[in-house]
C-alpha positions in Angstrom: -3.1 35.3 4.2 -5.9 36.2 6.2 -6.9 35.0 9.8 -9.9 32.8 8.4 -7.7 31.2 6.2 -5.0 29.9 8.2 -7.2 29.0 11.2 -8.7 26.6 8.4 -5.2 24.9 7.1 -4.2 24.5 10.8 -7.0 22.6 11.5 -6.7 20.4 8.2 -3.0 20.0 9.1 -4.1 19.0 13.1 -6.7 16.5 11.7 -4.3 14.6 9.3 -2.0 14.3 11.9 -4.5 12.5 14.1 -5.6 10.7 11.2 -2.2 9.2 10.1 -1.2 8.4 14.0 -4.7 6.7 14.7 -3.9 4.3 11.1 -0.4 4.2 12.6 -1.4 2.5 15.9 -3.5 0.1 14.3 -1.6 -0.6 11.3 1.6 -1.5 14.4 -0.8 -3.1 16.3 -1.7 -6.1 13.8 1.9 -6.0 12.4 3.1 -6.8 15.7 0.7 -9.2 16.6 1.6 -11.1 13.3 5.3 -10.9 13.8 4.9 -12.5 17.5 2.3 -15.7 16.1 5.5 -15.9 13.5 8.3 -16.0 15.9 6.2 -18.6 18.1 5.3 -20.5 15.0 9.3 -20.8 14.3 9.9 -21.6 17.9 7.6 -24.5 18.4 7.8 -25.7 15.0 3.8 -25.3 13.9 2.4 -24.1 10.8 -0.1 -21.2 11.1 -1.6 -21.3 14.9 0.6 -18.7 16.5 -0.1 -16.2 13.3 -3.7 -16.9 13.1 -3.8 -15.8 17.0 -0.8 -12.9 17.1 -2.9 -11.8 13.9 -6.1 -11.9 16.1 -4.8 -10.6 18.9 -3.5 -7.5 17.0 -5.9 -6.8 15.7 -8.2 -6.5 18.5 -5.0 -4.4 20.0 -5.5 -2.1 17.0 -8.8 -1.7 17.7 -8.7 -1.0 21.2 -6.2 1.8 20.5 -8.3 3.2 18.2 -11.0 3.5 20.7 -9.3 4.8 23.0 -7.7 7.4 20.7 -11.0 8.0 19.4 -12.4 8.8 22.9 -9.0 10.6 24.2 -9.9 13.3 21.2 -13.5 13.3 21.5 -13.0 15.3 25.0 
């Protein structure tokens, strides 16, 4: 295999890894926020109050992680 082909494949796989890591960080933050809201709803006996709050907090935390990872990759 030629050197330029090897270099291209290495860059392609590295970019795929970075994209999947960012996506996983976003999805996990949202899931954890929703799960904590669900647990608080069960504990306090409410219907959807803490689920919505947990979901919103998870979305905020997920996008914050995406922003910070983007800044780190930019450097």
